[in-house]
VOPAGU-2260 file (C-alpha; in pm, 1 decimal, decimal comma):
REM VOPAGU-2260
SITE   aa  ch    i         X         Y         Z
SITE  UNK   A    0       1,6       1,1       3,0
SITE  UNK   A    1     118,6     349,6     -81,2
SITE  UNK   A    2      39,6     691,9      56,0
SITE  UNK   A    3    -137,3     981,5    -124,2
SITE  UNK   A    4    -214,5    1321,3     -36,0
SITE  UNK   A    5    -573,5    1470,4     -83,3
SITE  UNK   A    6    -570,9    1859,2    -107,7
SITE  UNK   A    7    -947,8    1859,0    -158,5
SITE  UNK   A    8   -1088,7    2179,0    -280,0
SITE  UNK   A    9    -816,5    2449,3    -356,2
SITE  UNK   A   10    -930,4    2765,9    -171,7
SITE  UNK   A   11   -1100,0    2579,9     110,1
SITE  UNK   A   12    -778,9    2662,8     325,4
SITE  UNK   A   13    -708,6    3038,4     389,4
SITE  UNK   A   14    -344,5    3002,4     308,0
SITE  UNK   A   15    -279,4    2834,2     -37,4
SITE  UNK   A   16      94,8    2837,1      17,0
SITE  UNK   A   17      50,8    2595,1     302,0
SITE  UNK   A   18    -108,9    2355,2      66,6
SITE  UNK   A   19     171,3    2372,2    -181,3
SITE  UNK   A   20     411,7    2324,2     112,0
SITE  UNK   A   21     205,2    2010,2     207,2
SITE  UNK   A   22     240,7    1868,5    -156,2
SITE  UNK   A   23     616,6    1955,4    -159,8
SITE  UNK   A   24     645,7    1772,4     184,2
SITE  UNK   A   25     466,8    1473,2      47,2
SITE  UNK   A   26     704,9    1478,9    -256,6
SITE  UNK   A   27    1000,7    1467,0     -23,2
SITE  UNK   A   28     853,9    1181,7     174,8
SITE  UNK   A   29     805,0     969,9    -109,5
SITE  UNK   A   30     408,0     995,9    -135,0
SITE  UNK   A   31     290,2     830,7    -464,6
SITE  UNK   A   32      26,6    1092,3    -565,7
SITE  UNK   A   33    -127,4    1431,7    -482,8
SITE  UNK   A   34    -487,9    1475,9    -568,3
SITE  UNK   A   35    -690,8    1793,7    -611,2
SITE  UNK   A   36   -1057,6    1841,5    -642,9
SITE  UNK   A   37   -1324,9    2072,4    -795,5
SITE  UNK   A   38   -1676,2    2151,7    -739,8
SITE  UNK   A   39   -1796,8    2513,9    -813,8
SITE  UNK   A   40   -1497,9    2707,1    -706,9
SITE  UNK   A   41   -1139,4    2654,7    -809,8
SITE  UNK   A   42   -1067,4    2396,3   -1103,7
SITE  UNK   A   43    -846,4    2098,4   -1028,6
SITE  UNK   A   44    -635,0    2150,3   -1353,1
SITE  UNK   A   45    -490,4    2477,9   -1259,4
SITE  UNK   A   46    -397,7    2360,8    -914,6
SITE  UNK   A   47    -225,9    2056,9   -1046,4
SITE  UNK   A   48     -32,7    2262,7   -1284,5
SITE  UNK   A   49      95,8    2486,5   -1012,7
SITE  UNK   A   50     176,8    2203,2    -784,4
SITE  UNK   A   51     342,8    1997,9   -1062,7
SITE  UNK   A   52     577,3    2284,1   -1122,6
SITE  UNK   A   53     685,2    2300,3    -765,2
SITE  UNK   A   54     727,8    1919,5    -710,7
SITE  UNK   A   55     960,7    1667,6    -877,0
SITE  UNK   A   56     852,3    1302,1    -836,6
SITE  UNK   A   57     496,5    1288,8    -687,5
SITE  UNK   A   58     223,6    1210,7    -937,6
SITE  UNK   A   59     -59,8    1445,7    -999,0
SITE  UNK   A   60    -400,7    1347,6    -986,7
SITE  UNK   A   61    -763,4    1508,7   -1051,2
SITE  UNK   A   62   -1001,9    1382,5    -781,7
SITE  UNK   A   63   -1200,6    1455,4    -969,2
SITE  UNK   A   64   -1252,1    1649,9   -1307,7
SITE  UNK   A   65   -1632,8    1685,6   -1349,1
SITE  UNK   A   66   -1757,7    1508,2   -1650,4
SITE  UNK   A   67   -2047,0    1760,8   -1702,2
SITE  UNK   A   68   -1790,4    2042,4   -1689,9
SITE  UNK   A   69   -1575,3    1954,9   -1988,5
SITE  UNK   A   70   -1627,7    1792,8   -2327,5
SITE  UNK   A   71   -1456,3    1467,3   -2357,8
SITE  UNK   A   72   -1207,7    1628,3   -2592,4
SITE  UNK   A   73   -1108,1    1893,0   -2365,5
SITE  UNK   A   74   -1046,5    1656,9   -2087,4
SITE  UNK   A   75    -823,6    1452,2   -2311,1
SITE  UNK   A   76    -637,4    1786,7   -2407,8
SITE  UNK   A   77    -611,2    1886,6   -2038,2
SITE  UNK   A   78    -480,7    1539,1   -1938,6
SITE  UNK   A   79    -221,2    1524,1   -2227,5
SITE  UNK   A   80    -103,5    1859,6   -2126,4
SITE  UNK   A   81     -63,9    1804,6   -1773,9
SITE  UNK   A   82     103,4    1466,6   -1850,0
SITE  UNK   A   83     354,0    1623,5   -2088,9
SITE  UNK   A   84     438,2    1917,7   -1856,0
SITE  UNK   A   85     496,2    1713,7   -1557,8
SITE  UNK   A   86     697,4    1462,1   -1733,8
SITE  UNK   A   87     456,7    1172,7   -1728,8
SITE  UNK   A   88     301,7    1214,7   -1372,0
SITE  UNK   A   89     -68,8    1267,5   -1443,4
SITE  UNK   A   90    -359,8    1039,7   -1333,9
SITE  UNK   A   91    -693,3    1132,5   -1461,2
SITE  UNK   A   92    -988,9    1094,4   -1202,8
SITE  UNK   A   93   -1329,4    1155,9   -1341,9
SITE  UNK   A   94   -1666,1    1170,4   -1172,6
SITE  UNK   A   95   -2016,3    1282,2   -1273,3
SITE  UNK   A   96   -2058,9    1523,4    -971,4
SITE  UNK   A   97   -2434,2    1542,3    -851,3
SITE  UNK   A   98   -2755,0    1680,8   -1002,0
SITE  UNK   A   99   -2721,2    2006,0    -813,6
SITE  UNK   A  100   -2378,7    2094,4    -965,4
SITE  UNK   A  101   -2426,5    1917,1   -1305,8
SITE  UNK   A  102   -2748,3    2090,2   -1376,0
SITE  UNK   A  103   -2733,3    2398,3   -1156,3
SITE  UNK   A  104   -2374,6    2506,5   -1232,4
SITE  UNK   A  105   -2284,2    2342,1   -1547,0
SITE  UNK   A  106   -2652,1    2326,4   -1722,4
SITE  UNK   A  107   -2596,7    1967,8   -1811,8
SITE  UNK   A  108   -2868,3    1712,0   -1759,3
SITE  UNK   A  109   -2779,2    1452,5   -1482,0
SITE  UNK   A  110   -2991,7    1175,2   -1625,1
SITE  UNK   A  111   -2826,5     840,4   -1716,2
SITE  UNK   A  112   -2484,2     916,0   -1549,2
SITE  UNK   A  113   -2359,0     564,0   -1606,2
SITE  UNK   A  114   -2421,3     547,4   -1978,1
SITE  UNK   A  115   -2265,2     911,6   -2010,6
SITE  UNK   A  116   -1964,2     791,4   -1816,4
SITE  UNK   A  117   -1913,7     491,1   -2035,4
SITE  UNK   A  118   -1917,5     683,6   -2355,2
SITE  UNK   A  119   -1703,9     980,8   -2213,4
SITE  UNK   A  120   -1427,4     743,7   -2100,2
SITE  UNK   A  121   -1434,1     566,5   -2431,5
SITE  UNK   A  122   -1380,5     908,5   -2624,3
SITE  UNK   A  123   -1112,5    1028,7   -2370,3
SITE  UNK   A  124    -907,9     689,2   -2422,4
SITE  UNK   A  125    -941,6     715,8   -2799,6
SITE  UNK   A  126    -827,3    1066,1   -2802,3
SITE  UNK   A  127    -540,4    1001,8   -2562,6
SITE  UNK   A  128    -419,3     707,7   -2783,1
SITE  UNK   A  129    -405,9     970,1   -3048,6
SITE  UNK   A  130    -631,0     790,6   -3266,0
SITE  UNK   A  131    -883,2     995,6   -3493,9
SITE  UNK   A  132   -1194,5    1045,8   -3288,9
SITE  UNK   A  133   -1522,3     929,9   -3432,7
SITE  UNK   A  134   -1810,8     849,0   -3188,0
SITE  UNK   A  135   -2171,4     790,7   -3240,7
SITE  UNK   A  136   -2341,8     737,3   -2895,3
SITE  UNK   A  137   -2661,9     825,1   -2717,3
SITE  UNK   A  138   -2492,4    1105,5   -2539,7
SITE  UNK   A  139   -2197,3    1217,6   -2758,3
SITE  UNK   A  140   -2168,9    1240,3   -3127,4
SITE  UNK   A  141   -1833,4    1327,6   -3293,2
SITE  UNK   A  142   -1824,8    1480,2   -3540,7
SITE  UNK   A  143   -2166,2    1632,8   -3524,4
SITE  UNK   A  144   -2379,4    1492,2   -3815,6
SITE  UNK   A  145   -2462,1    1699,8   -4114,8
SITE  UNK   A  146   -2225,5    1972,7   -3997,5
SITE  UNK   A  147   -1899,5    2124,5   -4108,8
SITE  UNK   A  148   -1695,0    1933,3   -3864,3
SITE  UNK   A  149   -1454,5    1644,8   -3944,1
SITE  UNK   A  150   -1289,1    1367,9   -3738,5
SITE  UNK   A  151    -964,6    1504,9   -3565,7
SITE  UNK   A  152    -670,4    1355,7   -3379,3
SITE  UNK   A  153    -500,6    1493,5   -3060,5
SITE  UNK   A  154    -208,7    1715,6   -3176,6
SITE  UNK   A  155      13,1    1675,5   -2873,8
SITE  UNK   A  156     178,6    1372,0   -2727,0
SITE  UNK   A  157     120,5    1268,6   -2363,5
SITE  UNK   A  158     444,5    1115,8   -2218,5
SITE  UNK   A  159     305,8     779,5   -2129,7
SITE  UNK   A  160     125,4     553,4   -2370,4
SITE  UNK   A  161    -164,8     507,9   -2144,1
SITE  UNK   A  162    -260,1     768,3   -1889,3
SITE  UNK   A  163    -444,2     594,1   -1591,0
SITE  UNK   A  164    -792,9     680,3   -1550,7
SITE  UNK   A  165    -978,4     659,0   -1211,3
SITE  UNK   A  166   -1351,1     685,9   -1138,8
SITE  UNK   A  167   -1513,5     817,6    -837,3
SITE  UNK   A  168   -1787,9     558,9    -768,7
SITE  UNK   A  169   -2031,5     507,3    -478,8
SITE  UNK   A  170   -2315,7     291,7    -588,7
SITE  UNK   A  171   -2312,5     -69,6    -687,7
SITE  UNK   A  172   -2370,1     -29,0   -1051,2
SITE  UNK   A  173   -2125,5     257,6   -1081,6
SITE  UNK   A  174   -1873,9      19,6    -902,7
SITE  UNK   A  175   -1911,9    -229,4   -1154,2
SITE  UNK   A  176   -1873,4       5,3   -1432,3
SITE  UNK   A  177   -1549,5     127,3   -1260,9
SITE  UNK   A  178   -1406,5    -224,5   -1251,6
SITE  UNK   A  179   -1502,1    -255,5   -1614,9
SITE  UNK   A  180   -1348,2      67,0   -1773,0
SITE  UNK   A  181   -1107,9     213,4   -1541,0
SITE  UNK   A  182    -772,6     166,5   -1399,1
SITE  UNK   A  183    -864,2     271,3   -1042,2
SITE  UNK   A  184   -1133,6     361,1    -800,6
SITE  UNK   A  185   -1148,5     677,0    -615,3
SITE  UNK   A  186   -1354,5     602,3    -292,8
SITE  UNK   A  187   -1496,3     807,8      -4,0
SITE  UNK   A  188   -1592,4     683,2     329,4
SITE  UNK   A  189   -1422,9     347,9     272,4
SITE  UNK   A  190   -1433,4     137,1     580,5
SITE  UNK   A  191   -1216,9    -179,6     577,1
SITE  UNK   A  192   -1506,5    -352,9     758,7
SITE  UNK   A  193   -1756,9    -292,0     482,1
SITE  UNK   A  194   -1518,0    -286,9     179,6
SITE  UNK   A  195   -1585,5    -641,7      75,6
SITE  UNK   A  196   -1922,5    -577,4    -114,0
SITE  UNK   A  197   -1776,9    -259,3    -283,3
SITE  UNK   A  198   -1451,4    -451,8    -410,5
SITE  UNK   A  199   -1695,9    -744,3    -521,9
SITE  UNK   A  200   -1893,5    -511,2    -756,8
SITE  UNK   A  201   -1554,2    -388,0    -888,1
SITE  UNK   A  202   -1443,4    -747,8    -937,0
SITE  UNK   A  203   -1760,3    -832,6   -1140,1
SITE  UNK   A  204   -1692,2    -532,4   -1365,9
SITE  UNK   A  205   -1324,4    -651,7   -1412,2
SITE  UNK   A  206   -1456,5    -996,3   -1492,4
SITE  UNK   A  207   -1704,7    -869,1   -1752,7
SITE  UNK   A  208   -1409,5    -681,1   -1909,2
SITE  UNK   A  209   -1176,5    -979,3   -1905,2
SITE  UNK   A  210    -956,2    -846,3   -1611,6
SITE  UNK   A  211    -807,5   -1045,9   -1304,3
SITE  UNK   A  212   -1048,2   -1135,0   -1032,6
SITE  UNK   A  213    -772,2   -1035,9    -767,8
SITE  UNK   A  214    -765,0    -679,8    -890,5
SITE  UNK   A  215    -406,2    -696,9   -1013,4
SITE  UNK   A  216    -286,3    -371,8   -1139,8
SITE  UNK   A  217    -607,5    -199,7   -1024,3
SITE  UNK   A  218    -554,2      92,1    -792,9
SITE  UNK   A  219    -787,5     105,7    -504,8
SITE  UNK   A  220    -780,7     463,6    -347,3
SITE  UNK   A  221    -923,2     514,4     -19,0
SITE  UNK   A  222    -977,0     908,2      62,5
SITE  UNK   A  223    -922,2     912,8     440,3
SITE  UNK   A  224    -919,9    1202,9     684,0
SITE  UNK   A  225    -630,2    1182,1     936,9
SITE  UNK   A  226    -611,8    1338,3    1301,9
SITE  UNK   A  227    -324,1    1246,3    1511,2
SITE  UNK   A  228    -349,6    1265,6    1880,7
SITE  UNK   A  229    -338,0    1058,4    2209,7
SITE  UNK   A  230    -737,4    1032,8    2231,4
SITE  UNK   A  231    -903,5     874,9    1926,2
SITE  UNK   A  232   -1236,3     985,2    2020,4
SITE  UNK   A  233   -1126,0    1341,5    2068,2
SITE  UNK   A  234    -956,6    1313,0    1719,1
SITE  UNK   A  235   -1290,4    1239,4    1576,3
SITE  UNK   A  236   -1432,2    1575,9    1635,6
SITE  UNK   A  237   -1257,7    1754,8    1340,2
SITE  UNK   A  238   -1388,4    1502,3    1112,6
SITE  UNK   A  239   -1751,9    1498,5    1215,1
SITE  UNK   A  240   -1833,7    1821,7    1044,7
SITE  UNK   A  241   -1690,5    1699,1     702,0
SITE  UNK   A  242   -1891,0    1373,2     741,1
SITE  UNK   A  243   -2199,4    1544,8     823,6
SITE  UNK   A  244   -2168,4    1777,9     516,7
SITE  UNK   A  245   -2163,9    1477,4     282,8
SITE  UNK   A  246   -2416,9    1259,3     462,2
SITE  UNK   A  247   -2652,1    1535,4     532,6
SITE  UNK   A  248   -2584,6    1814,7     264,9
SITE  UNK   A  249   -2451,5    1676,0     -33,7
SITE  UNK   A  250   -2756,2    1648,2    -248,8
SITE  UNK   A  251   -3133,2    1660,2    -187,6
SITE  UNK   A  252   -3319,1    1476,4      81,9
SITE  UNK   A  253   -3449,8    1251,0    -207,9
SITE  UNK   A  254   -3090,5    1192,7    -378,0
SITE  UNK   A  255   -2781,6    1202,3    -169,2
SITE  UNK   A  256   -2535,2     919,1    -273,2
SITE  UNK   A  257   -2324,2     962,0      46,0
SITE  UNK   A  258   -2632,9     930,8     271,4
SITE  UNK   A  259   -2722,5     623,9      76,9
SITE  UNK   A  260   -2378,8     470,4     119,9
SITE  UNK   A  261   -2400,0     540,7     506,7
SITE  UNK   A  262   -2725,3     343,9     505,5
SITE  UNK   A  263   -2591,4      53,3     303,4
SITE  UNK   A  264   -2296,0      39,5     568,2
SITE  UNK   A  265   -2557,6     -25,8     838,4
SITE  UNK   A  266   -2597,6     325,5     969,0
SITE  UNK   A  267   -2958,8     387,3     862,9
SITE  UNK   A  268   -3086,7     566,7    1156,6
SITE  UNK   A  269   -2782,6     794,1    1197,5
SITE  UNK   A  270   -2784,7     864,1     832,9
SITE  UNK   A  271   -3153,4     980,1     847,0
SITE  UNK   A  272   -3080,5    1188,9    1173,6
SITE  UNK   A  273   -2785,7    1356,4    1024,1
SITE  UNK   A  274   -2967,9    1467,4     714,5
SITE  UNK   A  275   -3270,4    1586,7     900,1
SITE  UNK   A  276   -3052,2    1804,1    1118,0
SITE  UNK   A  277   -2830,2    1914,3     848,6
SITE  UNK   A  278   -3113,7    2023,2     627,1
SITE  UNK   A  279   -3265,2    2217,5     906,2
SITE  UNK   A  280   -2936,4    2407,5     942,3
SITE  UNK   A  281   -2858,2    2264,1    1278,0
SITE  UNK   A  282   -2511,2    2197,2    1157,0
SITE  UNK   A  283   -2334,5    2121,1    1510,1
SITE  UNK   A  284   -2600,4    1886,8    1592,4
SITE  UNK   A  285   -2564,2    1701,9    1254,8
SITE  UNK   A  286   -2193,0    1673,4    1305,5
SITE  UNK   A  287   -2259,1    1542,7    1668,8
SITE  UNK   A  288   -2507,8    1280,0    1546,6
SITE  UNK   A  289   -2243,9    1123,2    1308,8
SITE  UNK   A  290   -2158,8     784,8    1483,1
SITE  UNK   A  291   -1823,8     758,1    1643,6
SITE  UNK   A  292   -1776,0     411,8    1478,3
SITE  UNK   A  293   -1830,1     545,9    1128,7
SITE  UNK   A  294   -1590,8     816,1    1176,2
SITE  UNK   A  295   -1325,3     569,9    1322,2
SITE  UNK   A  296   -1367,6     319,2    1053,5
SITE  UNK   A  297   -1342,9     565,6     763,7
SITE  UNK   A  298   -1051,5     777,8     920,8
SITE  UNK   A  299    -718,3     728,1    1079,4
SITE  UNK   A  300    -744,9     862,0    1422,3
SITE  UNK   A  301    -522,4     860,8    1739,5
SITE  UNK   A  302    -164,3     797,6    1802,1
SITE  UNK   A  303      91,8     657,0    1548,1
SITE  UNK   A  304      73,9     306,0    1668,9
SITE  UNK   A  305    -308,3     276,8    1638,8
SITE  UNK   A  306    -290,3     451,6    1291,6
SITE  UNK   A  307     -30,3     179,6    1190,9
SITE  UNK   A  308    -270,8     -84,6    1296,9
SITE  UNK   A  309    -553,5      74,0    1100,6
SITE  UNK   A  310    -322,7      87,8     803,1
SITE  UNK   A  311    -287,4    -288,1     810,6
SITE  UNK   A  312    -666,2    -320,8     811,9
SITE  UNK   A  313    -698,1     -86,5     499,4
SITE  UNK   A  314    -425,7    -284,1     313,5
SITE  UNK   A  315    -589,5    -629,3     411,1
SITE  UNK   A  316    -922,0    -493,6     274,6
SITE  UNK   A  317    -751,8    -429,6     -64,2
SITE  UNK   A  318    -672,6     -67,0     -53,4
SITE  UNK   A  319    -357,7      -8,1    -254,2
SITE  UNK   A  320    -338,2     372,0    -217,3
SITE  UNK   A  321    -427,4     554,0     118,5
SITE  UNK   A  322    -495,9     906,9      19,8
SITE  UNK   A  323    -476,9    1117,8     336,7
SITE  UNK   A  324    -607,0    1467,3     429,4
SITE  UNK   A  325    -487,4    1631,8     749,5
SITE  UNK   A  326    -822,1    1712,4     909,8
SITE  UNK   A  327    -688,2    1807,0    1252,1
SITE  UNK   A  328    -471,8    2100,9    1157,0
SITE  UNK   A  329    -298,1    2313,6     902,1
SITE  UNK   A  330      66,6    2454,0     863,7
SITE  UNK   A  331     340,6    2299,0    1046,0
SITE  UNK   A  332      87,5    2053,8    1229,7
SITE  UNK   A  333     -16,4    1932,7     880,9
SITE  UNK   A  334     339,6    1873,8     777,9
SITE  UNK   A  335     417,5    1687,2    1085,7
SITE  UNK   A  336     105,1    1484,9    1034,1
SITE  UNK   A  337     243,2    1379,2     688,7
SITE  UNK   A  338     567,5    1278,8     838,9
SITE  UNK   A  339     397,8    1064,5    1108,0
SITE  UNK   A  340     195,3     897,3     842,3
SITE  UNK   A  341     500,4     801,2     662,6
SITE  UNK   A  342     652,1     647,5     984,0
SITE  UNK   A  343     331,3     479,9    1059,5
SITE  UNK   A  344     325,0     313,3     717,6
SITE  UNK   A  345     680,7     198,8     764,4
SITE  UNK   A  346     592,9      40,5    1105,1
SITE  UNK   A  347     290,1    -130,7     974,5
SITE  UNK   A  348     462,9    -340,7     741,6
SITE  UNK   A  349     225,4    -307,0     456,0
SITE  UNK   A  350     401,3     -17,6     265,5
SITE  UNK   A  351     497,7     -70,6     -82,4
């Protein structure tokens, strides 16, 4: 198992230079990848270009580029450019976002996200392989019929023959699609105790595509908050607000993928309570209602020795990249957390 750094949404922190320093420290420590996200603020591509210019070895991942926010061709252009500029260090993470952002921000219908993702990835792969792009699908048609356009080929060369593509997936059908068409899975709220069913869905997709049932060569990325300290339960407090935001507020009452995930993990009553409180704008109460067990199983909390033990559990569950975010501090404290995590991985015996 390798370590990655999740910078999250650029601009969420007040000091952007501190995030760059985190990426540079992760680079020095041998972390495998740094990920950047986007929603309806800063974009991930600009952030990764900046980080890539200030680092040397660490790979650069989008977690994620929003599928409704870019045409497949633009995503291929951006991926090829980032890969070339970074010396072959780019990983392309994609996701459909949610109906609020897709329809409210980008003006793109959210319907049939799996079919759109399948077509999108196919076009991106064709373009990145520098093949002439022709596609006649339900959601994308290239070139447009009866128009002036003609089939084109990407005019720049990525460094690598194949840029790895990751999908952010939560539901069972999306997990199967991820196994079938992607090189890796970007997970959220992954708990080793509940990962078996999710990975089985990915294996089913891999089998459908003729891949290995043991997920050989497939990267399972767990996005994991980290808070280091002597008392694990106290360490959970900085994570509760983040968990409540997703379980309670990311989506509508009728359509919240993270809330549905928590329910599938066995936290039905808590997920309902968190959502009710969050939608009522009782944010502190919503955070307090997130179960300790949920936070503990999906995070790394406590002293270095306990974190090393939990790293073993993540590795045994099938995680190959543990992508961490320092939830308990910033600046020097966050830098120290990255160092402690590197030490914990070395002590765990499961590091690659």
